[in-house]
C-alpha positions in Angstrom: 0.0 0.0 0.0 1.3 3.4 -0.8 0.1 6.5 1.3 -0.4 10.1 0.3 2.7 11.2 2.2 4.4 10.5 5.5 2.1 12.5 7.8 -0.6 9.8 7.5 1.7 7.1 9.5 3.3 9.1 12.1 3.6 7.7 15.5 1.1 9.4 18.3 4.3 10.9 19.8 5.3 12.4 16.8 1.9 13.6 15.5 1.4 15.2 19.0 5.0 16.9 18.9 4.0 18.5 15.6 0.7 19.6 17.1 2.5 21.1 19.6 4.3 23.2 17.2 1.7 23.8 14.8 -1.1 24.7 17.0 0.4 27.8 18.8 1.4 29.7 15.6 -2.0 28.9 14.2 -3.8 30.5 17.3 -1.2 33.3 17.0 -2.5 34.2 13.4 -6.5 33.7 14.5 -5.7 36.1 17.7 -4.1 38.6 15.3 -7.4 38.5 13.0 -10.1 41.3 13.9 -12.7 38.6 13.5 -11.6 36.9 16.7 -11.4 40.0 18.6 -12.3 39.5 22.3 -12.6 35.8 22.3 -8.8 35.1 22.0 -7.6 38.2 23.3 -6.6 36.6 26.6 -5.3 33.5 25.1 -1.3 33.0 25.3 -0.7 31.2 22.1 2.5 29.3 23.4 0.4 27.6 26.2 -2.0 26.0 23.5 0.0 22.8 22.9 -2.4 20.1 23.1 -5.8 18.9 22.9 -6.5 19.8 26.5 -5.3 23.3 26.1 -7.3 23.6 22.9 -10.6 22.5 24.7 -10.6 25.3 27.0 -10.8 28.0 24.2 -14.4 29.0 22.9 -16.1 27.6 20.0 -16.8 29.5 17.0 -20.2 28.6 15.6 -21.3 29.2 11.8 -23.9 31.8 13.2 -21.1 34.0 14.7 -19.3 33.8 11.2 -22.5 34.7 9.4 -23.0 37.5 11.5 -19.3 38.9 11.2 -19.3 38.7 7.4 -22.6 40.8 7.5 -20.5 43.5 9.6 -17.2 42.9 7.5 -17.9 41.4 4.0 -16.8 39.3 2.4 -15.0 37.0 5.4 -15.6 38.7 8.7 -12.3 39.5 9.3 -11.3 35.4 10.0 -8.7 35.4 6.9 -5.2 36.3 6.9 -5.6 37.3 3.0 -7.8 40.0 1.7 -10.3 38.8 -0.9 -8.0 39.7 -3.6 -5.3 37.5 -2.2 -7.2 34.6 -2.7 -8.1 32.6 -5.9 -11.7 32.4 -5.5 -14.6 33.6 -3.6 -17.4 31.4 -3.0 -20.9 32.1 -2.0 -22.9 29.2 0.0 -26.5 29.5 0.8 -26.9 31.5 4.0 -25.5 33.4 2.4 -22.1 32.7 3.5 -18.6 33.4 1.7 -15.7 31.2 1.9 -12.2 31.8 0.4 -10.4 29.1 -2.0 -6.8 28.9 -2.8 -5.1 27.6 -6.1 -2.2 26.1 -4.6 -1.5 22.1 -4.4 -4.2 20.6 -2.7 -5.2 23.7 -0.6 -8.6 22.0 0.6 -6.5 19.0 1.3 -8.8 16.5 -0.9 -6.2 15.2 -2.8 -5.4 12.7 0.4 -8.9 11.5 -0.4 -8.5 11.0 -3.8 -5.5 9.0 -3.4 -7.0 7.0 -0.9 -9.7 6.5 -3.8 -7.0 5.1 -5.9 -7.1 8.0 -8.1 -4.1 9.5 -10.1 -1.9 9.8 -13.0 -3.7 8.1 -16.1 -7.4 8.7 -14.5 -10.0 10.9 -15.8 -12.3 12.3 -13.3 -15.9 13.3 -14.3 -16.5 16.0 -11.7 -19.8 16.3 -11.1 -19.9 18.8 -8.1 -21.0 22.2 -9.3 -18.7 24.9 -10.2 -21.0 28.2 -9.9 -21.1 30.1 -6.9 -20.7 27.4 -4.4 -17.2 25.5 -3.9 -17.1 21.9 -4.3 -16.5 21.9 -7.8 -13.3 23.7 -7.5 -12.6 21.6 -4.4 -12.5 18.6 -6.4 -10.6 19.9 -9.1 -7.9 21.0 -6.9 -8.0 17.5 -5.7 -7.5 15.8 -9.3 -4.8 18.2 -10.0 -3.1 17.4 -6.8 -3.1 13.6 -7.5 -2.2 14.1 -11.4 -5.5 13.3 -12.8 -7.3 14.9 -15.6 -10.4 16.5 -15.0 -13.6 16.6 -16.9 -15.5 19.7 -15.4 -19.1 18.4 -15.7 -21.2 19.7 -12.9 -24.8 18.2 -12.6 -27.5 18.4 -15.2 -27.7 17.5 -19.0 -27.5 13.7 -18.2 -27.4 12.4 -21.7 -24.4 14.7 -22.5 -22.9 13.6 -19.3 -23.3 9.8 -20.4 -22.0 10.7 -24.0 -18.9 12.7 -22.9 -18.1 9.8 -20.1 -18.3 7.3 -23.0 -16.4 9.5 -25.5 -13.5 10.4 -23.4 -13.1 7.1 -21.5 -13.8 8.5 -17.9 -12.5 6.4 -15.3 -13.2 8.1 -11.9 -16.8 10.1 -10.7 -16.4 12.9 -8.2 -19.8 14.1 -7.2 -22.6 13.2 -5.0 -23.5 9.7 -4.2 -26.7 9.5 -6.1 -26.0 11.4 -9.2 -23.6 8.8 -10.5 -26.3 6.3 -10.8 -28.4 8.6 -13.0 -25.2 8.6 -15.3 -24.9 5.1 -15.2 -28.7 4.6 -15.8 -28.7 7.1 -18.9 -25.6 5.3 -20.3 -27.0 1.9 -20.1 -30.4 3.4 -21.9 -28.5 5.0 -24.6 -26.6 1.6 -25.1 -23.3 3.7 -23.9 -20.5 1.2 -22.3 -18.5 3.3 -19.8 -15.3 2.7 -17.9 -15.8 4.1 -14.3 -13.9 2.2 -11.7 -13.8 4.8 -9.0 -16.2 7.0 -7.1 -15.2 9.8 -4.9 -18.4 11.2 -3.2 -19.4 13.4 -0.6 -22.4 16.0 0.0 -25.0 13.7 1.0 -25.5 10.0 2.3 -24.0 7.0 0.9 -26.6 4.4 1.4 -25.2 0.9 1.6 -27.3 -0.4 -0.9 -26.3 2.3 -3.2 -22.8 1.5 -2.7 -23.5 -2.3 -3.2 -25.2 -1.3 -6.5 -21.8 0.7 -7.6 -19.6 -2.7 -6.6 -22.0 -4.7 -8.7 -20.9 -2.4 -11.5 -17.5 -2.8 -10.9 -17.0 0.6 -9.2 -15.3 1.1 -6.1 -17.1 4.1 -4.2 -15.4 5.9 -1.3 -16.8 9.0 0.7 -15.3 11.9 2.7 -16.5 14.3 5.1 -15.6 18.0 3.8 -16.9 21.3 4.4 -16.7 24.4 2.3 -15.0 26.1 5.5 -12.7 23.6 6.4 -12.0 21.4 3.3 -11.4 17.9 3.9 -12.1 16.7 7.5 -12.0 13.0 7.2 -12.2 10.2 4.7 -12.3 6.6 4.0 -10.0 4.2 2.9 -10.1 0.7 2.0 -9.9 -0.8 5.3 -13.8 0.6 5.5 -13.7 1.3 9.2 -15.1 4.8 9.9 -13.4 7.7 8.5 -9.7 8.9 9.2 -9.3 12.3 10.1 -7.2 14.4 7.8 -3.7 15.6 8.8 -4.6 19.3 8.4 -7.2 19.5 10.9 -7.7 18.7 14.4 -11.1 17.3 15.4 -13.1 17.1 18.8 -16.1 15.6 19.7 -18.3 17.8 21.9 -21.7 17.7 23.8 -24.0 19.5 21.3 -24.6 23.1 22.0 -21.3 23.5 24.6 -17.6 23.4 24.2 -17.1 20.5 26.4 -15.6 17.3 24.9 -17.2 14.0 25.2 -15.7 10.7 26.1 -14.3 8.8 23.5 -17.1 6.7 21.4 -19.9 8.8 22.5 -21.8 10.9 19.6 -21.5 14.4 19.9 -21.0 17.7 17.7 -17.9 17.5 15.4 -15.5 20.9 16.3 -12.6 21.2 14.0 -9.5 23.4 14.3 -8.0 24.0 10.8 -4.0 24.4 10.3 -4.8 26.1 6.9 -2.7 29.5 7.5 -4.8 31.3 5.1 -8.3 30.7 7.2 -7.6 29.9 10.5 -10.7 28.4 11.9 -10.4 27.6 15.7 -12.6 25.3 17.3 -15.2 25.7 14.3 -18.6 23.8 15.3 -19.8 22.2 12.2 -23.1 21.4 13.6 -22.5 17.7 12.4 -22.8 14.7 14.9 -20.4 11.8 15.0 -18.2 9.7 17.4 -14.8 8.9 17.7 -13.4 5.2 17.1 -10.9 3.7 19.5 -7.8 2.1 17.9 -6.3 2.8 14.4 -7.4 1.7 10.8 -6.2 -1.4 9.6 -4.8 0.2 6.6 -2.1 1.7 8.5 -3.0 5.2 8.6 -2.5 6.4 12.2 -4.8 9.6 12.8 -7.9 9.6 14.7 -10.9 7.9 13.3 -14.7 9.0 13.4 -17.8 6.9 12.6 -18.7 9.3 10.0 -21.9 11.7 9.5 -24.6 10.7 12.2 -26.8 13.6 11.6 -27.3 17.2 12.7 -26.9 19.0 16.1 -29.7 21.3 14.9 -32.4 20.7 12.3 -30.3 21.9 9.1 -30.5 19.0 6.9 -28.5 18.3 3.6 -30.6 17.2 0.8 -29.7 16.3 -2.7 -25.9 17.9 -1.7 -27.2 21.0 -0.3 -28.0 22.2 3.6 -31.6 23.4 4.0 -31.6 25.5 7.1 -34.5 26.5 9.7 -34.0 30.0 8.9 -34.5 29.4 5.3 -38.0 27.5 6.1 -38.9 30.6 8.1 -38.2 33.1 5.2 -40.4 31.1 2.9 -43.0 31.3 5.4 -42.6 35.1 5.8 -42.7 35.6 2.0 -46.5 34.4 2.0 -48.8 36.1 4.3 -51.2 33.3 3.6 -48.7 30.4 4.7 -49.6 29.7 8.5 -46.6 27.0 9.0 -44.2 25.2 6.6 -42.3 21.8 7.1 -39.6 20.3 5.0 -39.5 16.7 4.7 -36.4 14.8 3.1 -37.0 11.5 1.9 -35.6 8.9 -0.5 -37.2 7.3 -3.9 -35.0 4.9 -6.0 -31.7 5.8 -4.2 -32.3 9.5 -4.8 -32.9 12.3 -2.3 -36.3 14.0 -2.3 -38.0 17.0 -0.8 -41.4 17.6 0.0 -42.5 21.1 1.5 -45.9 20.5 3.3 -47.6 24.1 3.9 -50.2 24.9 6.0 -52.5 27.2 4.6 -56.0 28.0 3.4 -55.1 28.6 -0.3 -56.0 25.9 -3.0 -53.3 26.5 -5.5 -49.7 25.4 -4.8 -48.3 27.4 -8.2 -47.3 30.6 -6.4 -45.3 28.7 -3.6 -43.2 26.4 -6.2 -41.1 29.2 -7.4 -40.4 30.8 -3.8 -39.5 27.2 -2.5 -36.8 27.0 -5.2 -35.7 30.4 -4.7 -35.5 30.4 -1.0 -34.5 26.8 -0.1 -32.1 26.6 -3.4 -33.9 23.2 -4.5 -36.7 22.0 -6.4 -39.3 19.9 -4.7 -42.9 18.8 -4.5 -45.1 21.2 -2.4 -48.2 19.9 -0.6 -51.0 22.0 1.0 -52.5 21.1 4.1 -55.5 23.0 5.8 -54.7 25.1 8.8 -53.8 22.8 11.8 -52.9 20.2 9.5 -49.0 20.1 10.5 -47.9 18.4 13.8 -46.7 21.2 16.7 -43.9 19.2 17.4 -41.4 22.0 16.9 -40.1 20.4 13.6 -39.9 22.6 10.7 -37.2 20.1 8.6 -37.8 16.4 9.2 -35.5 13.6 7.9 -37.3 10.4 7.2 -34.5 8.7 5.3 -32.9 5.7 6.7 -29.0 5.6 7.3 -29.0 1.9 8.1 
């Protein structure tokens, strides 16, 4: 087995020593930034050399990042470079702005691509979006880091996607877990043999049945856990025992809504400290739930492992690769005075994510609401009208009915 670099197989002592060197420098960078202001003002960077010291620092939540960006656009004073100093500036739903670099493996997803077996000689059909949001460029950067060629496909135009995959001889896929199936099914319908053997997926749940379907078609599918703010956080290897934490971040699992680490093995919120010098996020609360796994991976990589994505600490839910947030549902309700309540229901149909928006209203025509759903939630979904009093009074505005077994 070959590894991406020597960092993946460091001893526990060496990794601790490297963290003791890197962490104070990163804390010092963050402390100098206006975005951190008071929270780190009294912190002595030289004293933050291990996980115990890190755990005493405050948690940074995305809501605070959004608020800061509203006062000091676009990055809220949390980056060491100005917007003009980055190769890219992205806008994700919220809206929230993220920087992007063009340097080798800037988002560290090359490590994941390598673990998927992608490298020189591969052609990657990159079906992540390239417009405004960063996923397309993140995986483009990963492919370049491992010497692969990229077909910048995005989503949509499925017949053209299938034709291009056939004509070019694409060998690897990058995108959300379920979109590859659409391409494969369309190619089969068109009588086009494809050469996919590898798939690097993220941005949605990879259900065991879908992974098995890909395996039955000769495609090895691996997933990573990455965010627009942090880049790669953790990834699967051939060992298929949880996800291995990336070497460029420090991961803690804390009690949701607090900054307190939980015991190993307990489920909690994922909090990440990034060692990226351009964007030093310290104890950034992702809102995602997971748990640490004991021991190290049988593949030989020695870093901490997590069980993978285990839901959200709040009601924010990822549907079709996009986050839908409670505040977006509230904005939908506010847009139409005739709406009393609304509830987004995430589901599955034939391995595909679905979104149903149930609207409590006395109106009888759903058409005026459909355009608003697409505009406000950034996704198209079915709209169901229910009479006043027809939605449960259980506090949920986003309901996830998908099974992750």
